[in-house]
C-alpha positions in Angstrom: 0.0 0.0 0.0 1.7 3.2 -1.2 1.7 6.4 0.7 -0.8 5.2 3.4 -0.5 8.5 5.4 -2.0 10.4 2.5 -4.8 8.0 1.9 -8.4 9.0 2.6 -9.3 5.4 3.0 -7.4 2.5 4.5 -8.5 -0.7 2.8 -12.0 0.6 2.6 -12.1 2.1 6.1 -12.4 5.9 6.3 -9.5 7.6 8.0 -9.7 10.4 10.6 -7.1 12.6 9.0 -9.5 15.6 9.0 -9.1 15.8 12.8 -7.1 18.7 14.3 -4.2 17.9 16.6 -6.2 18.5 19.8 -9.1 16.3 18.6 -6.7 13.6 17.5 -4.9 13.5 20.8 -8.2 13.4 22.7 -9.5 10.6 20.5 -6.3 8.6 21.0 -6.5 9.1 24.8 -10.1 7.8 24.9 -9.6 5.0 22.4 -12.0 6.5 19.9 -9.1 6.9 17.4 -6.1 4.6 16.7 -3.1 4.7 14.4 -3.4 1.8 12.0 -0.9 0.7 9.4 -3.0 -1.8 7.4 -5.3 -4.8 7.7 -5.9 -8.0 5.8 -7.9 -11.2 5.8 -5.7 -14.3 6.5 -6.4 -17.9 7.2 -4.8 -20.1 9.8 -1.9 -17.7 10.4 -2.8 -15.2 13.2 -5.2 -17.5 15.2 -7.8 -20.0 14.3 -10.0 -19.8 11.2 -10.1 -16.8 8.9 -8.8 -13.7 10.7 -9.2 -10.0 10.1 -5.7 -9.0 11.2 -5.3 -5.3 11.9 -1.7 -4.0 12.1 -1.3 -1.0 14.5 1.5 1.4 14.0 4.3 1.9 16.5 6.5 -0.5 18.4 9.1 -0.1 21.3 11.1 -3.1 20.1 13.7 -3.0 17.3 13.9 -6.7 16.4 16.8 -7.5 14.0 14.6 -9.8 12.0 11.4 -7.7 11.9 9.7 -8.3 8.5 7.4 -5.3 9.0 9.9 -2.5 9.9 7.4 -0.1 8.3 5.2 -0.6 11.4 7.8 0.4 13.9 7.1 4.1 13.7 3.7 5.3 14.8 3.8 8.0 12.1 3.7 5.2 9.5 0.0 4.7 10.2 -3.1 6.7 9.7 -5.7 7.7 12.3 -8.8 5.5 12.2 -12.0 5.8 14.2 -12.6 2.7 16.3 -16.3 2.7 15.3 -15.3 2.6 11.6 -13.0 -0.4 12.2 -15.8 -2.1 14.1 -18.2 -1.5 11.2 -15.7 -3.3 8.9 -15.3 -6.1 11.4 -19.1 -6.5 11.6 -19.2 -7.2 7.9 -17.2 -10.4 8.3 -19.2 -12.0 11.1 -20.6 -14.6 8.7 -17.1 -15.6 7.6 -15.9 -15.8 11.2 -18.8 -18.0 12.2 -18.3 -20.3 9.2 -14.5 -20.7 9.7 -14.2 -20.4 13.5 -12.2 -17.3 13.0 -12.3 -13.7 14.3 -10.1 -10.7 14.6 -6.4 -10.3 15.6 -4.9 -7.0 16.7 -1.2 -7.0 15.7 1.5 -4.5 14.9 3.8 -2.9 15.4 2.8 -3.4 19.0 -0.9 -3.4 19.8 -0.3 -2.7 23.5 1.3 0.6 22.6 -2.3 1.8 21.9 -4.2 0.2 24.8 -7.2 2.5 24.8 -7.9 1.8 21.2 -7.3 -1.9 21.6 -9.6 -2.0 24.6 -12.4 -0.4 22.6 -12.0 -2.8 19.6 -11.9 -5.9 21.9 -15.0 -4.8 23.7 -16.8 -4.2 20.5 -15.8 -7.5 19.0 -16.8 -9.3 22.2 -20.3 -7.6 22.1 -20.7 -9.0 18.6 -19.7 -12.5 19.7 -16.5 -12.4 17.6 -13.4 -14.3 18.8 -10.5 -12.0 19.3 -6.7 -12.3 19.6 -3.7 -10.1 20.5 -0.4 -10.7 18.7 2.1 -9.1 21.0 5.7 -9.2 22.3 4.2 -8.7 25.8 6.9 -6.0 26.5 4.1 -3.5 27.2 1.9 -6.0 29.1 1.5 -3.6 31.9 -0.7 -1.5 29.6 -3.3 -4.4 29.5 -5.4 -4.0 32.6 -7.7 -6.6 33.9 -10.7 -5.1 32.2 -9.0 -5.4 28.8 -7.9 -9.0 29.5 -11.5 -9.9 30.4 -12.3 -9.4 26.7 -9.3 -11.3 25.3 -9.8 -14.9 24.0 -6.3 -15.7 22.8 -2.8 -14.1 22.9 -0.1 -14.9 20.4 2.9 -14.2 22.7 6.1 -13.6 20.8 9.0 -14.8 22.9 12.1 -13.6 21.0 14.7 -15.4 23.2 15.0 -17.2 26.5 17.8 -15.3 28.2 18.2 -11.6 28.8 21.5 -11.2 26.9 20.1 -12.7 23.7 16.8 -10.9 24.1 18.6 -7.6 24.4 20.7 -8.3 21.3 17.6 -9.2 19.3 15.2 -6.5 20.4 17.1 -3.8 22.3 14.8 -4.4 25.3 14.4 -6.6 28.4 12.9 -10.1 28.5 11.3 -10.0 31.9 8.2 -7.9 31.0 7.3 -10.5 28.4 7.6 -13.4 30.9 5.6 -11.4 33.5 2.8 -10.8 31.0 2.6 -14.4 30.1 2.3 -15.4 33.8 -0.6 -12.8 34.1 -2.4 -14.3 31.1 -2.0 -17.8 32.7 -3.5 -16.5 36.0 -6.5 -15.2 34.0 -6.9 -18.5 32.1 -6.4 -16.9 28.7 -5.3 -19.2 26.0 -1.7 -18.6 24.8 0.2 -19.5 21.6 3.9 -19.1 22.1 5.7 -17.9 19.0 9.5 -18.2 18.6 11.5 -17.1 15.5 14.5 -19.4 14.8 17.3 -17.3 13.4 20.6 -19.1 12.7 23.5 -17.4 14.5 21.1 -15.3 16.6 18.4 -17.3 18.4 19.4 -20.9 17.5 21.5 -21.7 20.6 19.8 -24.3 22.8 20.8 -22.2 25.8 18.2 -19.6 24.7 15.6 -22.0 23.3 15.4 -24.4 26.3 14.4 -21.6 28.8 11.5 -20.7 26.5 10.4 -24.3 26.4 10.6 -24.5 30.2 8.6 -21.3 30.5 6.0 -22.4 28.0 5.6 -25.7 29.8 5.1 -23.9 33.2 2.0 -22.1 31.9 -1.1 -24.2 31.9 -2.9 -22.0 29.3 -0.3 -22.5 26.6 -2.1 -24.6 24.0 0.6 -24.6 21.3 4.1 -23.4 20.3 4.9 -22.1 16.9 8.5 -22.4 15.7 8.8 -19.8 12.9 11.8 -20.1 10.6 13.6 -16.9 9.8 13.2 -15.6 6.2 14.4 -12.7 4.2 11.0 -11.4 3.1 11.4 -8.1 5.0 14.9 -7.3 3.7 13.7 -4.9 0.9 11.5 -3.0 3.4 14.6 -2.2 5.5 16.4 -0.9 2.4 13.4 1.2 1.4 13.3 2.8 4.8 17.1 3.4 4.8 17.6 1.2 7.8 20.7 -0.9 8.4 19.7 -4.6 8.1 22.1 -6.7 10.2 20.9 -10.1 8.9 21.4 -9.6 5.2 23.8 -12.5 5.1 21.8 -14.8 7.3 20.3 -17.9 5.7 17.0 -19.5 6.7 17.4 -22.4 9.1 17.6 -25.9 7.5 14.8 -28.5 8.0 17.0 -30.4 10.4 17.6 -27.3 12.5 13.9 -26.5 12.6 13.1 -30.1 13.7 15.8 -30.1 16.4 14.3 -26.9 17.8 10.8 -28.3 17.7 12.0 -31.3 19.6 13.2 -29.1 22.5 9.6 -28.0 23.0 8.1 -31.4 22.3 10.3 -32.9 25.0 8.4 -30.8 27.5 5.1 -32.3 26.3 4.1 -29.2 24.3 2.1 -29.2 21.1 4.4 -27.7 18.4 3.9 -26.4 14.9 
């Protein structure tokens, strides 16, 4: 999607670009307005069934392997009224019912816009639509108990199992993610753990095993997804003029992927 900031529509959803700065800030504070990068319909990727995945703009992490670096900056999105997004979601209720699907709020980092996320989750819940959050959990403190009461599933991206590697991958600390996962477990919210296997970066068993131990300690983890690194986002880094540190990194081999999955399977976890 070219020049999204100048668009008057975002994939058929009216934007709120006509708002003045004061109105915009007030709308963001109340959750009436959110900054959205894009949305798409996907199947069996961001949760069960057919999903309407909405990518919010802005993220506090700087993951070396991010394949959507264009969502890191909040200014890369456009302002959208929550009610307009909910109107679009309502149109797909039949599809969601037929496929066992729903909506997924992703990013960027969805919990960087908690008021907006809270309003969308509440609206989806009122329509009887399954919802999911795709998050690193780093901003888990922004999700209060009222928000979590409306959450059906969390796709929790655990980038590494030790602080040193996590810092190297993301530029941030690991503990907030682990703490958020424990909160989700306390609330009985279903969790899918996601882990990206990057040769030379996250492939050391010393960083994988702690993730497996952590996942096995949470009773609400229903599956683990081992996602092999790919180079699909490389061109975006170049377009944005950003230094891409993994330009020479090859995707993991089939044997490396299976060996990683085995670490999780040895803990009795369901792995994909």
